[in-house]
C-alpha positions as a printed Julia matrix, in Angstrom:
77×3 Matrix{Float64}:
 153.19  -36.42  66.2
 152.94  -37.62  62.61
 150.25  -40.13  63.57
 148.17  -37.33  65.09
 148.69  -35.1   62.07
 147.54  -37.9   59.76
 144.53  -38.54  61.95
 143.44  -34.9   61.87
 144.21  -34.48  58.18
 142.01  -37.47  57.36
 139.12  -35.96  59.31
 139.45  -32.31  58.33
 135.91  -32.2   56.93
 134.59  -33.04  60.41
 136.5   -30.28  62.19
 134.51  -27.2   61.16
 133.34  -26.52  64.7
 132.54  -22.82  64.2
 130.26  -23.57  61.24
 128.5   -26.35  63.15
 128.05  -24.18  66.23
 126.63  -21.39  64.04
 123.97  -23.86  62.84
 123.11  -24.65  66.44
 124.52  -28.16  66.28
 126.25  -29.53  69.39
 130.01  -29.63  68.93
 130.96  -31.51  72.08
 130.63  -35.17  72.91
 129.16  -34.56  76.36
 125.54  -35.15  75.36
 126.35  -38.41  73.61
 128.56  -39.61  76.45
 125.84  -38.77  78.96
 123.22  -40.68  76.98
 125.53  -43.69  76.72
 126.23  -43.57  80.44
 122.53  -43.37  81.31
 121.75  -46.3   79.07
 124.64  -48.35  80.42
 123.56  -47.74  84.02
 120.1   -49.07  83.18
 121.61  -52.26  81.82
 124.34  -52.98  84.29
 126.3   -51.78  87.23
 130.08  -51.75  87.57
 131.45  -55.27  87.49
 128.34  -56.78  85.93
 128.31  -58.1   82.38
 125.76  -59.45  79.9
 126.17  -62.17  77.32
 125.61  -61.07  73.71
 122.32  -62.96  73.65
 121.23  -61.46  76.95
 121.98  -57.89  75.91
 120.04  -58.37  72.65
 117.01  -59.45  74.66
 117.51  -56.63  77.14
 117.78  -54.1   74.29
 114.54  -55.38  72.77
 112.73  -55.0   76.07
 114.12  -51.5   76.66
 113.25  -50.31  73.14
 109.73  -51.72  73.41
 109.26  -49.97  76.74
 110.59  -46.64  75.48
 108.44  -46.68  72.35
 105.21  -47.98  73.87
 105.3   -51.44  72.29
 105.54  -53.43  75.49
 102.05  -54.89  75.13
 103.07  -56.47  71.82
 105.76  -58.46  73.6
 103.25  -60.0   75.98
 100.34  -60.58  73.59
  98.93  -64.06  73.51
  98.5   -65.45  70.0
């Protein structure tokens, strides 16, 4: 119980949910968790894993695709 009290006391400035909701800010983690899940499912399926090097390359390809920079990856210099 004390550990939980200390945790919440140390994060009190982040717990003003009513004020955040009044500003129209999302107060739940559902949107973030959903985005993470969607991104993860694009990269791998259950039981599959990437090396650190492989995921860096995969991230670069995904970001280039999402932001319209794919042609720059394939340009011939």
